[in-house]
ZARO-669093 format. One record per atom (N, C-alpha, C): x, y, z. Coordinates in steps of 0.05 Angstrom, whole numbers, padded with zeros to 5 digits, always signed. Atoms other than C-alpha are relative to their C-alpha. Example, Ala and Ser with C-alpha at 12.3 -4.5 7.8 and 13.67 -1.06 7.14 Angstrom:
2
+00018-00024+00000
+00246-00090+00156
+00018+00024+00000
-00016-00024-00001
+00273-00021+00143
-00015+00022+00014
***
This chain:
93
+00001+00016-00029
-00263+00078-00072
+00018-00026-00012
-00025+00034+00002
-00209+00012-00066
-00024-00020+00026
+00020+00019-00011
-00253-00040-00035
+00015-00035-00004
-00013+00026+00002
-00210-00101-00018
-00028-00019+00017
+00014+00021+00003
-00252-00173-00005
+00020-00022+00021
-00026+00032-00016
-00206-00234+00042
-00021-00023-00011
+00010+00019+00013
-00234-00302+00031
-00008+00006+00027
+00019+00007-00024
-00275-00335+00085
+00016-00019+00020
-00017+00028-00027
-00246-00363+00158
-00013-00018+00001
+00008+00021-00007
-00255-00425+00172
+00001-00009+00029
-00010+00022-00028
-00264-00465+00240
-00013-00033-00004
+00008+00028+00000
-00260-00535+00247
-00028+00001+00006
+00012+00010-00031
-00309-00543+00296
-00044+00023-00012
+00018-00022+00021
-00372-00489+00246
+00002+00013+00031
+00010-00030-00019
-00362-00432+00313
-00002+00017-00001
+00003-00027+00013
-00378-00369+00302
+00035+00010+00007
-00028-00018+00002
-00314-00334+00282
-00004+00032+00015
-00006-00015-00006
-00296-00268+00313
+00035+00013-00006
-00023-00018+00004
-00246-00218+00280
+00007+00023+00007
-00016-00021-00012
-00208-00162+00311
+00014+00012-00017
-00017-00017+00016
-00170-00101+00277
+00010+00014+00014
-00015-00012-00009
-00109-00066+00300
+00007+00017-00022
-00009-00014+00029
-00084-00010+00259
+00002+00029+00016
+00007-00035-00010
-00068+00075+00270
-00015+00000-00030
+00014-00014+00021
-00101+00073+00198
-00033-00013+00008
+00032-00001-00008
-00172+00059+00234
-00011+00020+00007
+00011-00027-00007
-00174+00128+00262
-00004+00022-00023
+00004-00017+00022
-00168+00152+00199
-00026-00003-00027
+00029+00003+00009
-00232+00182+00159
-00009-00015-00027
+00004-00004+00031
-00214+00156+00087
+00005-00035+00012
+00008+00028-00007
-00211+00083+00125
-00018-00014+00011
+00016+00024-00017
-00250+00021+00139
-00004-00017+00001
-00003+00028-00003
-00248-00044+00162
-00020-00013+00005
+00017+00008-00014
-00307-00092+00184
+00009-00023-00012
+00009+00025+00005
-00321-00165+00193
-00027-00009-00015
+00028+00010+00016
-00382-00186+00137
-00004-00026+00009
+00016+00020-00012
-00430-00242+00158
+00012-00024-00009
-00008+00022+00013
-00387-00294+00114
+00018+00000+00016
-00026+00007-00003
-00328-00288+00161
+00025+00000-00016
-00031-00014+00012
-00286-00251+00116
-00005+00023+00003
+00008-00025-00015
-00274-00186+00130
+00007+00023-00035
-00004-00022+00014
-00271-00123+00079
+00022+00030+00002
-00013-00019-00006
-00226-00067+00075
-00001+00024-00028
+00015-00015+00031
-00256+00001+00030
+00031+00020+00008
-00028-00027+00005
-00194+00066+00016
-00026+00020-00013
+00009-00025+00014
-00230+00128+00004
+00013+00016-00014
-00012-00010+00007
-00187+00146-00043
-00001+00031-00003
+00005-00042-00005
-00222+00228-00051
+00007+00010+00028
-00003-00017-00024
-00200+00239+00020
+00027+00000+00000
-00032+00005-00005
-00125+00220+00011
+00006+00028+00000
-00013-00026+00005
-00077+00271+00017
+00038-00007-00002
-00025+00019-00003
+00004+00262+00019
+00006-00003+00019
-00010+00001-00026
+00009+00268+00093
-00012-00035+00004
+00017+00030-00008
-00039+00198+00079
+00022-00027-00001
-00028+00020+00015
+00024+00162+00043
+00008-00020+00018
-00021+00016-00011
+00062+00107+00075
-00008-00031+00003
+00009+00024-00003
+00061+00032+00096
-00012-00006+00035
+00012-00006-00030
+00018+00018+00151
-00009-00034+00002
+00013+00029-00017
+00009-00056+00193
-00040+00000+00014
+00023+00005-00002
-00061-00079+00200
-00002-00029+00011
-00014+00032-00009
-00051-00136+00247
-00044-00013+00007
+00017+00007-00005
-00111-00175+00254
-00014-00036+00012
+00011+00028-00021
-00140-00233+00306
-00027-00016+00001
+00027+00025+00007
-00190-00292+00296
+00006-00016+00023
+00007+00024-00018
-00217-00331+00343
-00019-00012+00004
+00027+00010-00007
-00281-00362+00369
-00016-00003+00032
+00007-00001-00033
-00314-00366+00440
+00008-00021+00013
-00012+00030-00021
-00284-00441+00457
+00023-00002+00003
-00040+00011+00012
-00205-00426+00427
+00003+00019+00026
-00018-00002-00026
-00168-00418+00487
+00023+00028-00012
-00016-00024+00013
-00114-00376+00439
-00011+00005-00031
+00016-00011+00028
-00135-00340+00372
+00031-00002-00017
-00014+00005+00019
-00099-00340+00311
+00011+00030-00016
-00011-00029+00021
-00052-00271+00286
-00002+00006-00015
-00009-00005+00016
-00041-00243+00229
+00003+00028-00009
+00001-00043+00001
-00012-00168+00201
+00010-00008-00020
-00007-00006+00026
-00014-00154+00129
+00011+00026+00001
-00004-00033+00011
+00018-00082+00105
-00014+00011-00023
+00018-00014+00014
-00028-00033+00075
+00030+00024-00014
-00021-00011+00018
+00018+00007+00021
-00026+00024-00004
+00014-00010+00021
-00018+00074+00008
+00017+00022-00013
-00021-00010+00004
+00017+00113-00039
-00015+00033-00005
+00007-00035-00004
+00014+00201-00048
-00023+00004-00024
+00021+00013+00020
-00043+00208-00092
+00014+00029-00021
-00017-00016+00023
-00001+00272-00123
+00021-00010-00011
-00012+00026+00022
+00048+00220-00149
-00012-00016-00027
+00032+00008+00013
-00011+00183-00174
-00004+00014-00020
+00016-00016+00023
-00041+00238-00212
+00031-00002-00022
-00029-00007+00013
+00035+00257-00241
+00003-00016-00023
-00007+00030+00010
+00046+00189-00269
-00015-00003-00022
+00018+00009+00021
-00022+00180-00307
-00005+00022-00021
+00002-00041+00015
-00013+00261-00331
+00024-00018-00026
-00019+00000+00003
+00051+00228-00365
-00008-00022-00034
***
């Protein structure tokens, strides 16, 4: 299992922050992204469910805002998933 937890988002007025996520990965059984109670987020990838078809680079769009904000901040990160067959072949050398 691969797990990444982001740093905490901060609001200058201490308002509740809402994070939303958009990506083709969200529909995949091996991928999970969620907002944590401390306004960070966690990405989890279950490596045991990866196949060669899972490999590629995928954008993950993150929108952050609060109930009073007229505008949201938007960020896009790229998630690269390597072919598990090539990973195991390189580790056997």
